[in-house]
N, C-alpha and C positions, 0 to 999 in steps of 0.2 A: 571425514568427508572432504572431498577435494574442492578446490576453489570454484570450479564450474558449477557444481551442485549448490554450493553456498551462494553463489551469485544468483542462480535461478530462484532459490528459496527466498532470498532477501528482495528479489524483484517482484515475485508473484504475491508475497504477503500483502503489500499495499494495494496491488491490483484487486485482490480478493476483497479487501476491506472496502475499496471503492465500489466494487460490484455489489456488495451487500448494501451499501448506502444507496446506490442507484435503485436496487430492488425495493428497498424500503420507501424511497421517494416516490416510486411509481405506485406503491400501495397507498401511501399517505396523501398524495396529491391527486386531485382529479385533473389529469392532464389531457388536453385535447391533442389530436394528431399534430397540430402545428407547434405545440409546446413540448412534445415528448423529447426532442433533443436536449431540452433544459435538464432533464433528469440525467442524461449522459454527461453533460458538462459538470453537474453537481458531483457525480460519481468520480469523474477524473480529478476534480479538485480535491475531493475527499481523500482519494488515494495519495495525492501529492502531499496533502497536509498530514496524513497519517505517517508517511515516510519521514517527513521533516520533524514531526513531533517525536517519533521513535528515535531519530538520531540526536535530537536535542536532549531528550530525557536520558538517553544512553550515555551522555557525557558524565552525568552524575550517578546514574543507576544502570550500569551495563546489563544487569540481569533483566530489567524491564525491557530494554532494547532487544535483548535476545528473545524474550517472550513475544514481543510485538512483530519482530522480523523473522523469527524462526531460527536464528543463529546469532551468536555473539561475535563470531569470527567475520571480519571484513575480508573479502576475497582480494588476493593480489594477482596482478596480471603481468606476465613476463612478455617481453618483446620477442618477436619471431626472428 
């Protein structure tokens, strides 16, 4: 798998996790129209926390990080 594909996978995994949390928040919370943006903030924060947690856990358990982010390989970027 090339670095670009790896980067996409490792980027979108937390976004998907945040989207799932947002969906569940919309189901579990009775949000009025004015409060609906709160669910999106919760989802964005959940995605960020998910990524940070995956990286933190990955320092000791790389296989769990690979499972959470879809790849154990950290992409490298070459200058143009």
